[in-house]
C-alpha positions, 0 to 999 in steps of 0.5 A: 684434238692433237696438234701438229708437230711440224709444218711440211712444205713440198713441191717440185723445183721452181714452184717457189716453196722456199720463198713461201716457207721463209715468209711463213717462218718469219710470221710464225717466228720459227726455223726451217729444216731443208729437205733438199738432197743437194743443198746439203753440199758446200760450194754447190750453190748456183746449181742447186738453187741455194738462194740464201737470200730467200732466208731473209724476210723483212730484213730478218734472217730466218734460221735454217738447218741441213744446208751446207753441211757436207763437202762436195764428193761426199755420198750423203744418204737418206739414213744420214738425213733422217738422223740429222733431221731429228737432231735439228728437229729436237733443237728447234722444238726445245725452243717451243717453236713449230719447225718447218720442213721444206724441200723437194726430195720426197724420200727424205720427207717421207722417211722423217714423216713416217719414222722409217727405220733405215739401215746404213747400207755399206758398199758392195764391191762385188755387186758394183763390179757386176754392174759397172758396164751396164747402161743407165737404162739397163740399171733402171730395169734392174732397179724396177725389179725391186720393191723400191725403198729408194727415191727414184726421183734422183736416179739419173746417173749410172752411179746413182742407179748402182747405189740404188740397186745396192741399197735394194739388194741389201734391204732384201737380206736385212729388211728393217723394222720401220719404227726407229723414230716415231712418225711426226704429225705434220700439216703438209702443204704442197705448192701446186704449179701449172705444168706449163708455168713450171716448164717456163720457170725452169727454162728461164731459171736455167738460163739465168743461172748460166749467166750467174756463173754456174759453169764457173762454179763447177769449174771451181769445184773441180779445181779443188781436186774433186773427181769429175765422176763424183760431181756427175754422181749428183746428177742434173746441173752437176752431171751435165756441166761437168760433162761439158767442162771435161769435153764430153758435151758441146755447150749447146747440147749440154744446155739442151740435155740439162733442160730436158733432164730438169723437166723430167726431174720435176715430173718425177718429183710430182709422181713421188708426191702423188705416191705419198698421197696414195700411201696415206699422207694428206697434202693440202695443195695451194696454187703457186700463183697465189700471193704469199700473204694468201698462202700464209692465210690458208696455212694459218687457217689449217693450223687453227682448224686442227688446233681448236 
């Protein structure tokens, strides 16, 4: 029977997937590849939940990949992610280790698991000009008319919606063959967290991060000369905190709108993962409230069953 080539751990924000992935990596003596579309950026630490202390287990640093690889302002995409992932994947497997892919960006995960052949979509200035005055709601309606290869999970700013439309319009003319990389046979573990518990954790975590200095983090990034629009592009914390810092939102309204946006984001993540299941991905869901050792035992059992 074919053995697994990868372990994938996915789940919505605040589900505890990184802590579990790191503990599993320590047990299996392996390395983690991040699947988080914003932890790629240097200096964007508190707002992205880049808790690097999670990657130290029992005093042992767990090697990780695809975190802190870009500067703020850079427009990373799934095409680049797929290529960077396979470089990291080959590096880890060359050491005879079973890599762990961990994150919540569904399109990134699905693109590597299924080996999509993607195109490096250039900017379309004419299309951008035609869309620049439209509202986010209008842009979402336009995007809904496409087949949708783009990850709608992250479309929460006008800039990102325009980029998504740009990608879809390009793919209509340059439809790719999806076989540049071979699909990866992965054990997929989903961290299932009760909706109300997830909402509570998100709210608690947001307030903790504000106390940790999330506003100051964004102020420091802007002080380096990054255009506010480039931070707004990343959505969620960086969108709302930037709007507050440049005077477009009062503090209380910023916190309220951001909290709502994160809850909506987590819901969209789960919608994507359920869609992955409909598209043929077998996800083994594990209760987020189980002790880490129990989660590891379940995963090890699934690995043993497949590899007998």
